[in-house]
N, C-alpha and C positions, 0 to 999 in steps of 0.2 A: 548410850553408854557403850564403850568399846572394851573388848577384852585386852588385857595387857597387865604388866606389872602394877601392883599397888604402889602408889607414890610413897617414897620414904617418909615424907612429911606427914602423910596420913597414918602411917604405922606409928610414928612417934606420938602424934596427937592422940590416937586411940589408946596407946600405952599409958600416956600421962593421965588421960581421963579415967583410966581404970587403976590408977595408983602405981604404975610401973614407972619409976623415976630414976632408978639407978642405970647408968650408962651400959654396964655389962648386961643387965637384964633386958634393956631395950635392944641390945645387939643380939641377944638370944632370941627375943621375939621376932626380930627381923629375919634372922636365920631360918626360923621355923616357917614363917610365912613364905619366904622365898622357896623353901623346900616343897611346900604345898603347891605353890604356883608351878614349879617345875614338874611335879607329879601330875598335875592337871594337864599341863602342856603335853607331856609324854602320852597320857591317856588319850587325849584328843587326837594326837598324831596316829596312834595305833588304830583308833576307831575310824578315822578318815581313810587310812590305808585299807582297812578291812572293807569299808563301803566301796572303795574304788575297785578292789579285787572282786567283790561280789557283783558289782555292776558290769564288769568285763566278762564275767562268767555267764551272764544271761543271754 
């Protein structure tokens, strides 16, 4: 399994399985998932930069 964006189709399928059928609600769900993905990506970048900086300081 690779890291990357959750496929749109998977988000829609999950939403429908959990009773989210309204298109506006599905759009909100996707928006929040993308926001969480972006936050994770930013966190990982900061962590990786900190590791690089720490590694150069040794």
